N, C-alpha and C positions, 0 to 999 in steps of 0.2 A: 307624667311626663318623664319619660327614660333619661340617663343619665347619658352625656356626650359619650361614644365609645373613644379608650385610647388608642395610638396608632402605634405602629411597631416599634420596637426598640425597647427601653429601658421605661420603666413607669417612672411617670413625671416625678422629681425629688419631695417635691411639697406633700405628693399622696404619699410618697411612700414612708417619706416620715412620721407623717400623721398616722400612717398605720402603724410602724411600728413604734412609737409613742403608746397608742392605744392600747397595744398589746402584748406590749413587753413585759417579759416574765425572765427572771435570770435566780439562779442560786450564787450564794457569797463566793463562788470559787469561778465563777467566769469573771474573766478580768478584760476582758473586751467584747462585747455583745454586738448585735446589730445594731450597726449606724448609718447615714450615707456616709461613702469613702471608706467604709472599714473594708480592709480586705479580704480578713479570715477572723473567727472569733477564738480567742485565746483561753482555757480552761485550766485550773492550776490541781497538776497530780503532784504531789510531793513535794519534792525539789523540781523538777521541771512544767514545763508550761507546754499541756496538749494544742496545737494549732490545726482548726476546721476549717474546709473552705468547698464550698461547691460550687460550679459555674459548668454551662451548656455549651456544646456548637451547636450553632444554628445556620450562620451566615454561609460558612465553607461546606461542601461536600465532597471535597477528593483530599486524601491525609486527615481525615479528621479522628483518625487513635490519636496521630502526634501532635493534633492542636490541641486537644482536650487535656493532655497529661501537663501541656507546656503552660496553658493558660492557667491551671487550677496552682502548679508549680509554682508559676510566678507569684501570684496571692501571697503561699507562705513564706517564700522571702522576704517578699515589702514589710511583713509581720518579723522579722528578724529569725526565722526559722528556717529549717532543713527539712525538705518535701521528705517522707519515707512510706506510706501506705495510700494506696488508692484503691477506689470505687467506683465503676460505671455502668449507668444503666443505658442502654443500645436500644433505642427505638428505630425500626427499621419498616419500609413502604409495604405494601403488598403487590404482592406480582412483579417488580421488580429486583427482588433481593434473592439472592440465590449463594451456594455455599463460598461461593470465590469470593462474591462481595462482603462476606461476614468473617473471611480470614484476612484479609488484606487489614480491615478494621484490626482485629485483634492482634495481628500483625505489628501494625502501627504501631497500638500500644504498648506492646512488647518491647520493639525499639525503643521507647522513649522512656520506657521503665528503667532497660537496662543501665540507659546514656546517664540518667539521674541516680541509678542506684534504689530505685521505688520499687515494693513490691503490690502487685496487682494483687489485691487480698478480697474481691468480691464485688457483685454488683448484679445487674437483670439484666437481660437480654429478650426480646420480644419482636413477634410482627405485629405492628401497629396501624391499623386501619386510618383512611384521611391524611396520610404524609406522601409528599412530593418526594423526599431525599431523606435519609437518613439524621436520624436527631442521637449526639448521645450527651449525657449531661453526668459530670465527673465530679466525685466527692476526694479531697484532698486531706491526707491527715500529716501532721508534722511536728514536730518538736524545736525547743528552747528551751535556754536558761531561763531565767528570774528575771536576771541582770540583762540579758539580751532581747526583751520584747522589745518591739518599737510600735508605738502609736502616733497616728494622727494628730491626737487631741493636743499631745505635747507639745507641738510646734507654737513657735512665739514669733511675736511683730520683730520682724528686721531679719528674720532668718533669710536667708538667701535658698533660692529653688534652682537644684541644676536638673538639667536634661539630659541625659545620655542616650546613645544611640540611633535617635532619629527617629520620628514619627512617621506613622505612616506603614509599615513595614508589613504589617500584618493585610493591611488592606489591598497593597501591592500585591502580594499573593494571591489575594482573592480575587480580585478584578483581571490577574492574568488568567487563572485556571477557570472562570465564570466566561470570561468573556476571550477566550484563548481564537475561536475561529476571526471574528472580528479583528482583532490585534493582529491574526497573521497576516491580513491582507495590507497593513498600514507599517507593520514595521517588522525588521529581520530578526529572521529566527533566534538569533544568539540572544534579541533583545527579550523577546517574551518567554524563552527559557530563562534568562537570568530575575525576569520580573519574580514568572511563576515558581523559583528557586528562593526567595525571600523568605518563604517560612524556616529552611534552613541557614541560608547565607546572604543578609548576617543572623537572622533568625529572630525569632519570638520568643526564646528563654531570655527572661533576667538574670539567673541565677549567677552568672560570672560578674555583672557588670554591680549586683549588690553584693559578691561575697567581696570587689574588690574595693566596692567603696568604704566598706566597714574597715578593712583592712588597713585603708588609709585614714581615715578620718572617725572621730563621734558624729555620728548620723542621728539628728534627732527623728526621721520618719523617713519612708516612702511611700511612694505610690506607683502602680502600674495603668498608663492609659488602656483602657479595651474602649468597649461601646461606647459613642459620642465622642472617642480622640481625645486629644490633648485637654484642648478646651474644655469638655467636659469634666475632665478629670483633674484640673486646677481648681475646677470648682469644689469637687468633691473634698478637696485638700482643703480648701478655706473654710467651708461649710462642718467639716470634722473639728476644726484646731478653733473655730467661732473668728477668725482675722480677715481682713482683706488682702488682694492682692495688685499688683503690678506688673506686668509681663509686657518684656518687650518682643515683639511678634519676628523681627527681623533677626533676633538673636537664637530663632526656634530650629533647630539641626531638622532641616529636610532634605531627605538624597531624591537626588533627580529624577530617579524613575519613579520614584513616589508623585511627585510634582506634577509629572508629567501625564501619568495615568490619570489623576486626579482631574488635572485641567480636562484630557479627552473627555474624561464622562460627567465634565461639569460638578465634581465632587469637592468639595470644600477641605482642604486636607488638617485643616484643623477638628474637624469633627468625624473623621473617620476611623474604624478601630483600629489601634494602634500597639497590639502587644507586640512587646519587642524593646519600645522605649521605656525609660524608668524616671520618675521624678524624683528626685532625692532632696531633702531639707536637710539642712544643715548651719549651724553658726555661722553670722557673716565670718566671722577669723577663719574659721577652717576650710574656707570657699578655696581658695587660690591654693593649699595643699592640696585638698580632693583634685581640682582639674589637671594639676600639675602631674597628679599620679596615674589621674586617667589619661593623659598625653603619654607617658612611658609605657603604659600599657596597649596603647593604640585605640584605645575605647573614645569616640565620637562624641564630645559632651561640652556644654555649654550651660555659664549662668544668663539664663532667660528673665528673672525678674525676681522679686520680693515680697515678704507676707509684710501685710500692717493692722494698724488698730482698728482699723473704720471696717469691720464685717461687710457693711454695706457696698465698697470699694473693689471692685472686681473690673478692671482696667488693661485693653490693650494697643500698647504704644506702635506706632510707626515712623516715623521722622518726626513731624512735626503734629502728628495727630493722634488724638487718643479718643478712642472707642470703648465702649461696655464688652469687655469679655462675653463673646455668644456661648452658650450654651445649646447642645444639641441631646435632646431628649430621645430623637431620632436618630440613630446612625446614618452619615450619609451612604455609606454602603447599601442601604437600603432601596435607595433609588437605583439600583443594578437591577433588582428583582422585581421592577412595575411594570 
């Protein structure tokens, strides 16, 4: 009897954990290797730490060169590092790929590299049978100091969880771009244009927010919600540090455009891809100073909850009602493509 096939989206967390445990191998210089919730690998090189991350763009079909740079750079920043060098594997569909399309992708990558001070140092490009859209897989290398490395495993019970920039930013842009024709019949041009531009404003990069957080207070760890949204990202935080958590649902910042589009397509905003948001875990004594600094820098942020000692406690509270925090192994945005 064959095993049941997996749905589109992230590999289920328990299956991934099993595989990582079974096939794990690392030498003594690997300070942070593969694990649930780990944003990037960390490898010691003399007095510096090399950070390495790979992530694909599979949902978006427009400006994928821009997307891929930022989602990979975000994970380097979450580990306390600075993105430096980038490689891209670009897989292009047959029959619909021409020179103009390829050049647009390269131009978008180059623009994002220039913005971040990152060098494009290599990769691979091919026309691939069986694809209906371009797919780009990025690999970002960055660096940090030994005392600058952040790790979710260092989080402690009673630490506060700060969410910056609002959830659903990336999903908002994807929905507006993939469903532009439908939305044009329901909303004015300015609204659709604004939602499409969410990739740039407020933007999917967390580099500035991560930098400002570390300027303000000692940060325990950071994590960016991507596939599976903020709910899955919170589970990943808890998995990585062996803690539970209690989250105030009403405290989670959601931009009105994101809420409206998710409701329009019956998507749970807690489970949509959310690059642009950043989870920042700090000791309770530092939360007020961090929120004050973010307010001064005009960065949207909120204290959304805390870690607990019970690893099995994953709760979402709204007013007087408490329910288990949902986990989305399949991102809600997948519903758009069915």
